PLY file of the C-alpha trace (Angstrom):
ply
format ascii 1.0
element vertex 119
property float x
property float y
property float z
element edge 118
property int vertex1
property int vertex2
end_header
12.04 249.90 49.26
12.57 246.50 51.87
15.58 244.70 52.00
16.90 241.67 54.62
20.10 242.39 56.32
20.99 238.49 58.27
22.71 237.64 61.82
25.48 235.21 60.89
26.94 235.33 64.28
26.22 236.82 68.22
27.95 236.80 71.69
26.77 237.98 75.22
29.34 240.89 75.71
28.27 242.51 79.78
25.14 240.34 79.84
23.60 241.46 76.70
23.62 239.62 73.94
24.38 241.33 70.91
23.94 239.80 66.81
26.18 240.56 64.43
24.89 242.35 61.32
26.26 241.63 57.63
25.72 245.34 56.30
25.13 248.77 58.02
22.73 249.45 60.23
23.13 252.99 60.45
19.43 255.19 60.00
17.65 252.66 61.11
14.79 252.62 63.75
13.66 249.50 65.49
10.32 248.63 65.64
9.15 246.16 68.57
7.95 243.55 66.28
9.26 240.00 66.01
8.07 238.21 62.97
8.47 234.55 61.71
9.16 232.87 58.45
8.65 229.54 59.26
9.58 228.06 55.49
13.13 229.98 56.30
13.19 228.83 60.46
13.74 232.58 61.42
12.86 235.28 63.55
12.34 238.61 61.92
13.03 240.98 63.62
11.71 244.72 61.74
13.17 247.51 62.00
12.67 250.61 59.83
14.25 254.15 57.81
12.54 256.53 55.47
12.55 254.28 52.68
10.51 250.71 54.40
10.83 248.30 56.58
14.90 246.14 57.03
14.09 242.47 57.84
16.66 240.94 60.55
17.07 237.49 60.11
17.91 235.47 62.88
17.74 231.66 61.47
17.50 228.90 63.77
21.50 228.71 63.88
21.47 231.56 66.66
18.75 230.10 68.65
20.10 228.86 71.29
21.54 231.72 72.76
17.73 233.93 72.29
16.82 230.45 74.93
19.55 232.03 76.90
17.65 235.24 76.23
14.00 234.60 76.96
15.60 232.65 80.46
17.64 235.38 81.74
15.60 237.76 80.38
18.18 239.84 78.50
19.03 243.09 76.56
20.08 242.02 72.60
21.48 244.83 70.52
22.62 244.90 66.63
25.49 245.53 66.47
27.63 246.47 62.76
31.34 248.01 62.70
30.90 250.81 65.71
27.12 250.69 65.14
24.52 249.64 67.91
21.12 249.82 68.56
18.90 247.87 70.79
15.89 246.09 69.58
13.71 246.75 71.66
10.62 244.94 72.96
12.97 241.80 71.62
12.22 239.48 74.83
8.43 240.21 75.25
8.08 239.54 71.08
10.25 236.32 71.26
8.53 235.06 74.58
4.90 235.18 73.30
5.63 234.10 69.34
7.23 230.67 71.63
4.27 230.68 73.25
2.08 231.16 70.55
4.05 229.00 67.93
4.22 225.65 70.40
1.51 223.04 69.61
0.34 225.39 66.52
0.86 223.83 63.53
-0.18 226.94 61.53
3.27 227.54 61.93
3.88 224.01 60.42
5.17 220.70 61.37
8.49 221.28 61.37
9.25 224.94 62.48
7.00 223.94 65.89
9.31 221.17 66.24
12.53 223.20 66.20
10.77 225.76 68.46
10.19 223.14 70.94
13.27 221.71 70.49
15.19 224.68 71.64
12.87 226.58 73.64
0 1
1 2
2 3
3 4
4 5
5 6
6 7
7 8
8 9
9 10
10 11
11 12
12 13
13 14
14 15
15 16
16 17
17 18
18 19
19 20
20 21
21 22
22 23
23 24
24 25
25 26
26 27
27 28
28 29
29 30
30 31
31 32
32 33
33 34
34 35
35 36
36 37
37 38
38 39
39 40
40 41
41 42
42 43
43 44
44 45
45 46
46 47
47 48
48 49
49 50
50 51
51 52
52 53
53 54
54 55
55 56
56 57
57 58
58 59
59 60
60 61
61 62
62 63
63 64
64 65
65 66
66 67
67 68
68 69
69 70
70 71
71 72
72 73
73 74
74 75
75 76
76 77
77 78
78 79
79 80
80 81
81 82
82 83
83 84
84 85
85 86
86 87
87 88
88 89
89 90
90 91
91 92
92 93
93 94
94 95
95 96
96 97
97 98
98 99
99 100
100 101
101 102
102 103
103 104
104 105
105 106
106 107
107 108
108 109
109 110
110 111
111 112
112 113
113 114
114 115
115 116
116 117
117 118
């Protein structure tokens, strides 16, 4: 069964970006993959457990912090309370996606515009 965790807050601590989850991340494993939700204006990091995928939904309100991740090649972590995990391959995936989205109408005009404005 797939579920979605929305990131509504993020903070830089000790040169790392921490995405604050709205529910437990216990038992989840990073896949190193990011998808795009062009209708919801978000980047979606995939995590998995024995039951299926969990989508880590990173809305456009967090994107300015992701821009800093790209500029500084910063590691990205997700946390919930005392639980924390590094989101492996985040920089590489995001960098590739941003380069692919720029000027690419397949993602929709609004998504392309938002990406080009922030990144």
